[in-house]
PAZAPA-4460 file (N, C-alpha, C; in steps of 0.05 Angstrom, whole numbers, plus 32768, in hexadecimal, padded with zeros to 4 digits):
% residues 85
    n_x    n_y    n_z   ca_x   ca_y   ca_z    c_x    c_y    c_z   seq   type   mol
   88A2   9618   7D33   8898   9602   7D40   88A3   9609   7D58     1      X     A
   8899   9609   7D73   889F   9615   7D8B   88A9   95F4   7D91     2      X     A
   88B9   95F5   7DAD   88BA   95DF   7DBE   88A8   95C6   7DBF     3      X     A
   8895   95D9   7DCE   8877   95C9   7DD0   886D   95B2   7DBD     4      X     A
   8870   95BC   7DA8   885B   95B5   7D8B   8879   95AB   7D81     5      X     A
   8888   95A2   7D7D   88A3   958E   7D7B   8898   957B   7D8F     6      X     A
   8897   9576   7DA1   8895   9563   7DC1   8873   9555   7DC1     7      X     A
   8868   9568   7DB0   884B   9557   7DAC   8852   9548   7D93     8      X     A
   8858   954E   7D81   8857   9545   7D63   8869   9528   7D5F     9      X     A
   8882   9528   7D78   8891   9513   7D80   887F   9503   7D8A    10      X     A
   886E   9505   7D9F   886A   94EC   7DAA   884B   94DA   7D9F    11      X     A
   8858   94BD   7D9F   883C   94AC   7D97   8834   94A0   7DAA    12      X     A
   8817   949E   7DA2   8809   9491   7DB7   880B   946F   7DB3    13      X     A
   8808   9465   7DC7   8803   9441   7DD1   87F3   9439   7DBE    14      X     A
   87F4   9425   7DB0   87DE   9417   7DA1   87D0   9409   7DB1    15      X     A
   87B7   9404   7DAF   87A1   9403   7DBF   87B2   93E0   7DC7    16      X     A
   87A1   93D2   7DDA   87AB   93B5   7DDB   878F   939F   7DC9    17      X     A
   87A5   9387   7DCA   8793   9378   7DB7   8778   9375   7DC4    18      X     A
   8777   936E   7DDB   875D   9359   7DDD   8747   9373   7DEA    19      X     A
   8741   938E   7DE2   8736   93A1   7DE2   8726   93AE   7DCF    20      X     A
   8721   9391   7DB2   870F   93A3   7D9F   86F6   939A   7DA5    21      X     A
   86E8   93B1   7D96   86C2   93AE   7D91   86C5   9392   7D8A    22      X     A
   86B2   938C   7D90   869A   936E   7D7D   867E   9381   7D77    23      X     A
   867F   9378   7D5C   866C   9389   7D4C   8657   937A   7D53    24      X     A
   863B   937E   7D52   8624   9372   7D60   8619   9370   7D40    25      X     A
   8609   9359   7D39   85FC   9356   7D23   85E0   9368   7D22    26      X     A
   85D4   9371   7D12   85BD   9378   7D0F   85A4   9365   7D0E    27      X     A
   8591   9360   7D1D   8581   934A   7D17   856C   935E   7D03    28      X     A
   8566   934D   7CE9   8554   935A   7CDD   853E   9358   7CE6    29      X     A
   8532   934B   7D00   8517   934C   7D08   8516   9365   7D18    30      X     A
   8527   9368   7D20   8524   938B   7D30   8530   939F   7D24    31      X     A
   8531   93A5   7D03   853E   93B8   7CFD   852A   93DB   7CFE    32      X     A
   853D   93E6   7D08   8529   93FF   7D11   8529   9417   7CF2    33      X     A
   8510   9424   7CF4   8507   942A   7CD8   84FA   944C   7CE5    34      X     A
   8509   945D   7CD9   8506   9471   7CE0   84E3   947F   7CE6    35      X     A
   84DA   9489   7CF1   84BB   9497   7CF7   84AF   94A7   7CDF    36      X     A
   8499   949C   7CDC   848C   94AE   7CBD   8475   94BE   7CD1    37      X     A
   8478   94D9   7CD1   845F   94E5   7CD6   844D   94F7   7CC3    38      X     A
   8451   94ED   7CB4   8440   94FA   7CA0   8422   94E2   7C9F    39      X     A
   840F   94F5   7C8B   83F8   94EA   7C8E   83F4   94D0   7C89    40      X     A
   83E2   94BA   7C9D   83EB   94A8   7C9E   83FF   9492   7CA6    41      X     A
   840B   94A1   7CB2   841F   949B   7CBD   8424   9496   7CDD    42      X     A
   8433   9491   7CEA   843F   9495   7D06   8430   94AB   7D0F    43      X     A
   8424   94A3   7D28   8418   94B6   7D43   842C   94C8   7D45    44      X     A
   8423   94DA   7D49   8435   94F7   7D4E   843F   94F8   7D73    45      X     A
   8458   94FD   7D77   8462   94FD   7D95   844E   950F   7DA3    46      X     A
   8448   950D   7DBA   8435   9521   7DCD   8440   953D   7DD2    47      X     A
   8439   954F   7DD0   843F   9572   7DD5   843C   9578   7DEC    48      X     A
   844A   9588   7DF1   843D   959D   7E0E   842E   95B3   7E0A    49      X     A
   8416   95A6   7E0C   8404   95C8   7DFA   83FA   95DA   7E17    50      X     A
   8408   95DC   7E32   8406   95E4   7E41   83FC   9605   7E46    51      X     A
   840C   960E   7E27   8412   9629   7E25   83FA   9633   7E12    52      X     A
   83E9   9623   7E09   83D2   9629   7DFD   83B4   9626   7E01    53      X     A
   83BA   961E   7E1E   839F   9619   7E2D   839B   962C   7E36    54      X     A
   8377   962E   7E33   836A   9642   7E38   8369   9642   7E5A    55      X     A
   8384   964F   7E6C   837D   9649   7E84   835F   9659   7E8F    56      X     A
   8361   9650   7EAA   8349   9663   7EBE   8349   967F   7EC1    57      X     A
   8339   968E   7EC2   8348   96B2   7EC5   834F   96B1   7EE0    58      X     A
   8351   96A7   7EF3   835E   96AC   7F11   8373   96A4   7F06    59      X     A
   837F   9693   7EFA   839A   9694   7EF8   83A9   969F   7EDC    60      X     A
   8398   96AC   7ECB   83A5   96B2   7EB8   83A9   96D8   7ECC    61      X     A
   8397   96DF   7EDE   838F   96F8   7EED   83AD   96FC   7EF9    62      X     A
   83B8   96E4   7F0C   83C7   96E3   7F1C   83E3   96E0   7F0B    63      X     A
   83EB   96D6   7EF9   8402   96D8   7EDD   8404   96EC   7ED6    64      X     A
   83EB   970D   7ED5   83EA   971B   7EBC   83F7   972E   7EDD    65      X     A
   83ED   9727   7EF9   83F8   9732   7F0D   8411   973D   7F15    66      X     A
   841E   9727   7F0D   8434   971E   7F10   844E   9729   7F0D    67      X     A
   8445   9729   7EE5   8459   9730   7ECD   8459   9758   7ED9    68      X     A
   8436   9763   7EDC   8434   9779   7EE8   844B   978A   7EFD    69      X     A
   843E   977A   7F11   845B   977A   7F29   8474   9782   7F22    70      X     A
   847B   976E   7F16   849A   976E   7F03   849E   977C   7EF9    71      X     A
   848E   978C   7EEA   8496   979E   7ED6   849A   97B9   7EE7    72      X     A
   8486   97B6   7EFF   8489   97D6   7F07   849C   97D8   7F1A    73      X     A
   84AC   97C2   7F17   84C7   97C7   7F2F   84DC   97D1   7F1D    74      X     A
   84DE   97CA   7EFE   84F1   97CF   7EEE   84E9   97E3   7EDA    75      X     A
   84EB   9802   7EDA   84E3   9810   7EC5   84ED   97FE   7EA0    76      X     A
   84E3   9801   7E90   84E0   97FC   7E79   84F3   97FC   7E62    77      X     A
   8500   9814   7E6C   851D   9821   7E65   8532   981C   7E67    78      X     A
   852C   980E   7E7E   854E   97F3   7E8C   8545   97E2   7E82    79      X     A
   8529   97CE   7E86   852C   97B3   7E80   852D   97AA   7E5C    80      X     A
   8529   97BB   7E4F   8535   97B8   7E33   854A   97AD   7E31    81      X     A
   8565   97AA   7E47   8577   97A8   7E47   8578   9786   7E4D    82      X     A
   8565   9782   7E59   8563   9766   7E6D   8563   9754   7E5C    83      X     A
   855C   9752   7E42   8554   9741   7E29   8565   9738   7E16    84      X     A
   8585   9747   7E1E   8597   974A   7E0A   85B3   973F   7E19    85      X     A
***
């Protein structure tokens, strides 16, 4: 063991003051938390973002495809394969 390791092992941390004890709150049985049940006949599932699965209008699809095509034209595929790793 080096000098630094011995110095750390010898130091003791001071005890916490008496006034800083945490108070435990009693659980009210009227408001118990129960886990949600998403099975059949259970809770309603949370809303999901379905924008990716929407059938978008033709002009939106065209402008997105055009942008991707122009980006691909700028960089050849032989070089672009290294961008995904």
